[in-house]
Each structure stands twice: as structure tokens, then as C-alpha cells.
N, C-alpha and C positions, 0 to 999 in steps of 0.2 A: 663381324658379319661381312659377307661379300655383297654385292649389289643385288643379286637374286634373292638372297635371304632378306635383305632390307625391304624389298618389294613384297615378298611373301608374308612377312610378319608386320607389315606397315600398320595394319589396323590394331595390332597389340601395342606397338610402340607408341601410338597415339594416346594410350590410356595411361594416365599418371600412375596407376597402381602397377603397371608393367614397365613401360618405357624400354630404352635400349638396354640398360643393365638387367632389367628383369627378364627380357627375352634371352640375353646371353645366360642367365641363370637357368632358364628352362632348357636351353640347348645343351647344358652340362648336367642335367638332372636325370635320374633313373627311377622309373616307376614299374612295379611288377603287378601284373593282372593275373590273378588266379581264376581261371575259367574264361573260355572264349566263346561264350554263349550270348544270351539275351542281354545280359548286363555288361559283359566284357566287350561286346562288339562296339556299342557307341562309346564306351569309355576309352577303348584303344584308338578309335578313329578320331575322336576329338583330341586326345592327348597327342597323337601323331600330327594332326593338323596344327595344333599349338606349338609344335616344335620341341616336345620333350625328347632329348637327345637319345635316350635309351629306354626302350620299352621291352619288358620281358613278358612273354605269354606262356603260362603254364596250363596244360590240359592234355589229356591222353585219349580223347575221344575223336571220332571221325565225323565228318559232315554228313548229315542225313537230310532227307527231304523235308521232314517235319521241323527241322531247325530253321528253315529259311523264312518262316512266318515272322521271325523276330530277330534272328541272328544276322544282322545285315552286313557283317564283315565277310560273310560267305556267299557263295553263288551257286547256281544250278550246275554249272560246268565243273564244280569241285566235289560233287557228291562222292563220298568214300574216301576223300583225301583227309589227312590229319588236320585237325582244326588249327593247330599251332602253325603249320605250313601255309594254310589258307589265309590266316590272319596276317602272317608276315607278308604274303604276296600282295594283299590289299594295302597294308601300311606302306610297303616300299613303293607301290604305284602312287599313293597319295602324296608321300613326302620322302624324297631320297635323303634327306638330312638325318632321318631317324635310323638308328641301329636297333635291330629286332633280335632279342635273345630268345630262342625257341627252347622251352623245357617240355618236351613231349613225354612226360611221365605222370604217373599217378602220384599226387602230392600226399605224403604220409607223414607220420611223426618221426619216421627215420630220415627223412630227406628235407623237411620244410625249413629247418634252420639253416641248412646250407644254401637253399634256393633264395631265401629272402636276405641273406646277410649283405649283399652288395647293392641293395636298392634303397632309395631314400624314402619310398612310400609304397604301400601295398593296397591293392583294391581287391576286396573279397567279392568276386563275381560268381560264386558257386551256387548250386541250387539244392544243396542238402544240408541238414543241420550238423551232422558229424563233421563235415569239412569246415563249416563256419566256426564251430567251437575250436577246431584244430588251428585255423588261421588266427583266431583271437588269442589263444593260449600261446602260441609261438611268437606272435608279435609283442605280446605283453612281456614275456620272459626275455625276448631279445631287444626290447625297447625299439620297436619299429612302429611308426604311425601307420594307420590303415583306415580304410572306409568300408564299413559293413553295409550291405544292402540286401533286401529280399523282395521278391514280387510274386504275386499270384492273383489270378483274375483280373480285376480292374484296379488293383491296389498295390501299394508298395511301401516300404520303410527303409530308413537308413540312419546311420549314426557314424561319427568319426572318433577314433581313439588316438590320442596323442600321449606319449609317455609322461606320467606325472600330471596329466590334466584331465580331470573327469574320469568317469567309470568306464570299464571295459564291457564287452558284449556278455561275458559270463556273469559280471555283477548284475546285469539286468535280467537275464534269462536263465541263469543258474546251470541248467543241464539240458541236453537234447531231449525233446519230447519223445515219448514212447512211440514205437512203430505204429503207423496208421492213425495216431491221434491228430496229426496235422497233415492236411493234404498239400502236396507240392503242385507245381504248374503242369507236371506230367499227368497228374491225376485229376486236376481241377481246371486246367487250362489257364491261358494267360493271353491278354491283349498285347500284341507285340509292341505297340506304341508306348504302353506303360513301362516296359523294360527299357525302352528308349529314353523315357523321361528320367527314370531313376539312374540308369547307367550314365547319362549325360551329366546328372548332378554329381555323381561320384567323380567324374573328371573335373568338374568345378572344384570340388573339395581338394583334389590332388593339387591342382594349379595354385589354389590359395595357400595350401600348406607349403608348397615349394617356394612360393614368392613371399611368404610370411605377411599376408595381407588379408583383410576381411575377417569375419567371424566364422570360424568352423563349427561343425555340428558336434563339438565336444560337450559332454554333459547334457545333450539333448537327443531325443528321437524325433525324426521328421517322418510324418505319415502322409501318404497321398491316396486320395480316393478319386479315381478317375471318372467315375459315374457322377459324382457330385461337383467335380472340378474343384476339390478342396485340398489344401495342405493344412496339416496341423503340426505344430512344434511342441513337443511334450518335454518339460524339464525333468531331468533325472536326478536321483540323489547324488550329492557331492562326494559321498564315500560309502562304501559297503564293507563293513568290518569282517564279514565272513566269506569273502570271495577267495577261493583257494588259490587263484592265480596272482592277482595283483596285491593282495595283502599278505598272505601266508606263503605264497610261492609253492610251486609243485615240482 
């Protein structure tokens, strides 16, 4: 690290769990964030501030005015701009150490394996169930650790998958719910700060995984109720024998 980096990351280096070697590890790490919205915004900004050397942003949407209540990586002067490019601009202004890979495409079963293959950790920051199951299945099959999260209203939930440790998202939730059975934030609303809480915790999970420190949310579902100011950590089954992805393979 040069003198500028030593000063920038000095508060990290003071932490025994990170130190000089840990910060160098972060600088050489690669994290992919799928979704540059309410969850992806705080995740990306805190990972960039932490000095994660390469951050991938995958999204094919454009910035709209209704996004700005929670998607803090974007700004009013970027309305109509690709979210990936807007996110890159904010990250580059925040920390020039970070290389930003822009994936301005719709993530699908045809391209997701190619997108995730060069990253150390994946963050699921999407807002629909089909994409969440797609990310889970691709990460399990390709042995990529990832953080799942979802938010709506004043609440959120999250869990972390690490290959061969704990259950996956499909183990717990089986299949996407039928259309209109569960409302998303577009239908039901979302307090922007709640997305900030959960997205920030996803960044914490990524850092812990990259540094191999602390206890990850593997085998656990963490829920947050913003109205009651309560977190709840739910232990999940150690193994699910009928999961088509992590047990039988698909």
C-alpha cells in the first residue's frame, strides 16, 4: 500500500480482524452485486469505501425519480442514465482504488454463470423472486458464496450461503411464490432506510467472508422489523434432503 492508502484505510488497519494483511486481501478481492437498487446501493458504497479492489455491478435498468428515495448511489442529475454507469460514477468518486466492472445486461439463466465466475462473492440485491432463485441456483451449482436479502415495508431478511456450509435459499423457500401472492416494494412500498440497513449488512457479510473472520449468516435467517427495532436470528435446518439444487443437482 502507498501512503495515501495507508491513511485511507487506517481505521481498518487498526482492527485486529483486518490489519495490514487483511486490507491487502480486500484490495485484491472481487465482489459482484446483482441489482443497483435499494440493497445494491449501500452494499456497493460500503464495499467501495472498504477498498474491495474489484466490484461488479449487474443491472439493466435506468435511474428513475421513484428510485431516489432509497437508491442512494444515484442522484437527480442522472435520471434516465443506466444504473450501472451511475453506480460506477459514484464509486469512482468515492474511491479511485476500486475497479468497477459494468454488466449492463438482464441477468438470465443463459449468462449468469459467465457473469459470476470471476468473482469471490456475490450479493443478491434484486427485488423479484425469479431472479433470487436464479442467483441461488447458479451460485450453488458453480460453488459461489453469496448473500441473499429482501426488503419490503419496514422489514427485511437476509442469509448467507457458503458452498458445503448450511442450506441454500431454495432449501428454505422451495419455489417462487405464485404471481400476486406476495407483494414487493413496488406494490407495497419500502422505507428507504430499511434497505440501507439490510444492504449495509450484506456488505458486512461480504467483508467477513473475504477476510475469513467472524460468524457468517450460514444456516441462519436474520429478520429485521424496523417498526419494533428488532432483529431475530432464526436457525435453519442443517440439511434438506429434497432440495433439487444442492442435493440432487439440476
